[in-house]
N, C-alpha and C positions, 0 to 999 in steps of 0.2 A: 629787574623788573618793578617799577614804582606802582602801588596800588592805586595811585591817582590816575595810572594809565589804562585802567579797566574799569571794572564793575562787580560786584558781586550779588550773584543770584543763590535764590534759595530752593533745592529739589530737597524733598522729603524734609530730613533733619540733617541734611549736609550743606554746606557753604561752596560754591563754585565761584571761582575770581576769573572772570573773563578778561583778558586782555584786547584793547582796542581794536588790535586786526585780527578780528576772529570773523572766519567765514563757515560757510556751509558747504563749503566746497573745500577738500585736502590739495595742500599747494606747499612749497618751501618758504614761503613770505607770511603764512598766516596761520593760525592755530584753528583746527575745526571744533566747533561746538554748535549743534544744530538742537535750538528749543524746542521745536517741533516734536524732538525725540525724547522728551521728557516723559510722554504718556509711556513709551516702550520701555523706558527706565524704571518708571514706576512698578509695571506689570514684572519686569527682572526683578526687582526686591522682593515682591511677594513671591512670584514662583521660586525663585532660589531658596527662599528662606524654607519654602514649602518640601523640598527635595534635596538639598544638600543638608552635611555634617559640617558642624562646627570646625572639625579637624581638615576640611576640603582646603587647598589650596585653588584659589582662582588666578587666572591671566586675562586681564584685559589687552589683549596682542594689538590692537588700533585704538589705541587711547585718544588721541585726540587732547583735548582738555583733561582728559581723566575723569570727566562726570560720572561715567559707569562704574569704573572699577572704584572711584574715590568714595562712590555710594556703597558700593558693596562691600569695602573693608570697614567704613564709619557705621553703618546702619544695619550690616549682619554681623559683622566682627570677623570675617573670614581672612586669612593670611592673603595676602594680596599682589601680585607684581602686575604693574602696568608698562607698556612697553609702546613707543611710537619713534619711528624714525627720524621726527621732525625734530631739531635742536629745539626751536621756539616751543614746541608742544612739549618737550621733554621739561625745558624750565617750568611752563606752565602747570604741570603736572606736579611739579615738586612746591611749587608754592600751594597749589590746593591740598597737595598732603600736610604742608606745614599750617596752614588754614584751619585744618579739621582735627591738628594733634595726632596725625596717623605716622605710623612705624610700616611703612608699606617699602615693596622692592620697587624701583623707576629703572627703565632700560631705553636705552637709544637704540635700537638695533632694527636690521632687517626682520619683519614680522616671519617669514618663510623660514629664515634661519633660524631665529630663536625656537619655533616650533619644530623645526627637524632635531633640533638639537638638547631639547628639554621637554618633560612631561610635567602636566598638570592635571589635577583632579577635575577643574572645570576652566574650560576653554571658550572664551568669548571671540567672536569675529565679528566684528562690525565695519565692515568697511564703509567708503563713498563708492557706489558704486558694485560692481558684481565682486562676490566673495569666493568666485570658482577658481583663482589662482591661489587661495590659501587653504581649500578644503582637503587634499590628500596630506598636506604637513599637519593641518587641525585634527585630522581623524588618526593621525600617528600619534599627537601628543596627548590628546583627550583621554586620561584614565575614567570616568566616571560621567562627565555630562558634556556634551558641545551644545553651544548657543549660537545660532546664525541669525545675520541681518543681510538681505539682500534688498538693493534698492532701484537695482536694475530690472524692475517690471516687464520692460516691453521685450527685452529678449525671453525671458522666461515665460512670458504670457501669450507669445505669439506675433505680436506687432513687427517685431523684429528678428524672422524665423532663423535668418541665415546667421546673424549673432548667437541665438539660441543653440544653433548647431554648434559652432566652434566653441562657445564658453561651456557647455552643459553636455554636449554629445547625445542631444536628443532632438526629434523634429517636432516642434510646438506649431501651434495653430490657434488664430484667436478665434474662439470660440463663442456663444453667448454665455459661457461659464469661465473666463479666462482666468479670472484671479486663481481660481482652484488650480488650472492648468498649470500656472505659474509655480503655484505652492509645491505640487506633486512634481513637477519637472526640477525643482531644486532638491527635494528630499530624495528623489531618484539619484542625483548625482551625490548626494552624501554617503547615501547608500551604499552605491558602487565603489567610491572613494575608501569608505572604511573595510571593503571586504576583502581586501589584498592583505591585511594588517590581522586577520580572523576577528575582526571586529563587527559588533553587529548594531544598530539603532534601533531604539525603541520612541518613538515619537510622545511626546509628555504634552507638548501645546504649540501647534502652528498657526498662527493669523495672520491676515492680510489687512494691513490696517493703512489706509490713506496712500501713501506714495511708496510703501516696503511690505516685505514679507519676514517675519520673524519666527524661527522655529527654537525649541527647548528638545534636545534629545537625551536620552541614558544611553550612555556609550558600555557595552559588556563585551566579552572575549567568549569566544566558544566558534570551533570550527563548525559544528553541527546547527548551532542554532543560525550562526551566518549564513550557511547554506539555505535553513530555512527562511532566514530574512530575504535571500535574494529572488524568491518564490512570489514574494510580494512586488517585484517588479513585473510591469506588464506595459500594456496599449490601451488606448482608447480609441474606439474606431467610431469616427463621427460624422453625420450627414448635416453639411452646411444648406440642405434645402427645406429639410423638413424637422432637422433638430434631433433626430433620433441619434444614440448613443446606446454602446456596450460596451464593456471593458473585456480586456483577456489578459489572463496571467502567462507570464513566459518571457523570452528575452528575443521571440522571433515574431518580426513586425506583421500584424493582419494587413496585407496589401491587395487591393483589387478586389475589396469586397463591396457586395451590393446592398444597399439598405433595403432591410424586408418590410419596409413600412412604405418607402415611396420608389422603389427601384432605381435611386441615383447612385452613383457611385462614391463611398465613405471615403473617410481620411484618416490615416492612420497616424494618429500621435503618440510619441515616446519615444524611448522608454521612458517610464516615469513611476512615481510611486503609488500602489493602489492598495495599502494599507491603511490603518486608521490613523488620523493626525493628531488626536488627543488620548490622554488618559483621564478618564472623568474623577477619579480620585483625587489628584493631584491638582487637578483646576479647583476641587471644592475646598482642600488645602489652600490653596492662594487666594480664594476668595475671604476664607477666615482670617488669612494673614493681610489681606487688604485692610478689613474693620478695623484691624487693629495698630495701624501705623497712619502717620500723619503723612498723606500722600496728596498733591495737587492736583492729579488726575484723576483721583480714585472713582470720581462718577463714571468717567469715560472707561476706566479701565474694567470695573466691576460691569459694565454693559457688555464689554467684549468677552471678558470669560464667561458669562453667562450664556451667552449665545454659544460661545465653542461647546460648552459642556452639555448642550441639551440637543446639538445638532446630529443627525443620524451620521452612523460611520462607515460610509458608503461613498464611492469615487462621483464626483460631478453633481450639479444642480441644474435646475432649469430656472430660466430668468423669466418670471410670470409675464411680463410687458411683451418680451420677444415672442413669446408663445403666441400671445392674443393676436399680435401682428400678423405673424407666418402662417398661423391657421385659420385666421379670421374670427376669433371668439372672444366674445363680448367678456367685460372683465367685471367678475364678482369678487368680494372682500375675499383675501390672500387666505384668511385664517377659515374661512369658510369651505375654501378648497382643500385645504389641510384636513379640515375636520371630516370631509365628504370622504377624502383620500383613506382616512382612518376607518371610516363605517365601511368602507368598501374591503377592508382588510388588509390595505396598505398600509407601510410604515410612511411617515410623511412629518416633515419639522420643518421650521426655517432655517436658516445659516447666516453665519458672520459674514462671509464673503460677500453677500447683496441684500439689500433692504427688500428687493423684490425677487428673492431665489427661493425656491422648494427643493429641498431635498427629499426624494422616494426612490421607493422599489418599484413603484408603478413604471409600465411600458410607456412610449409617448402616446400608443392611442388610447390606453385608459386615462391617461390624466387628459387629454383633450376631450376626452367624451366626461369626465368629471367638470371640468372646466364649463363645458358648454350645458352640462343639466340645468335646466328649468329656462332656458332659453330656446326651448325647441318650438 
């Protein structure tokens, strides 16, 4: 591989050589590198430094050009293994390791076979498309931390429900808070994949950004705790007519329910994860790490982490504009609505999932009433 046949880009403090035949889609004739994911890789550096131990062994199972794994080895100093089945990617990873003077292990194997045969402290799954086929092996392999990216947002969020059912064994539906449905469907699948190994997940950070979902999970062992984790699985009952929603814990689908607000029949979505999405302490530590590092997407990363840190830990949110349209309520500043909800004794915050989203424990009737207050 001649350096003249490609270019060198800088991410953080790491040089990444990108060959000419680079694509943002995986194939046997090109090397996978997506510059749009630099933001996600910057967040990874901050989060992993906040939660990992210097003795941890990191696996970039679907490495492509090796950008994420090379950065982890170079900027965090973790013992790192990078793997990709593509021979061109394998050679590109070797070149990037040499470019940064790194001693890393590089493999050219089927990722599912590697995950099934070896265990790592930190496993990172960042496929092009769905991570579903890798989740069982990844849960088996991960000792401490599991990081997962999903770019198949349509099946997860309800735009392609048949695909969502095939890949994630869940019924999805495109609601007005569909990005969070997608994230919780993904987490529900990971939780169910980890449980046969008596492993349980604790979400540390889960964010929906642009075209992808990304989650960082603590992985621990224990039958009792795994049983307790499974109690965080459940269903959301959703009314497409008036936007009413409520959630139910348990693996029994809540079918055929009637909306108590408008009398229409509700839709049962799930099974999905109903527990928390973030660990506030981890995010605060990651924010401190951001400030200490030379990162190209620091500003955008800070905004995402701050928004995740402050949002309420309850399932779902309301889209302010959709509520206004469906219920015929005039709009006033969203911060005013949040302030008035709090004054009425409810919890209410913005959400990173949507710039027009409100997370609140107020019911649909109470929320619409607050929105309409002052326009009577």
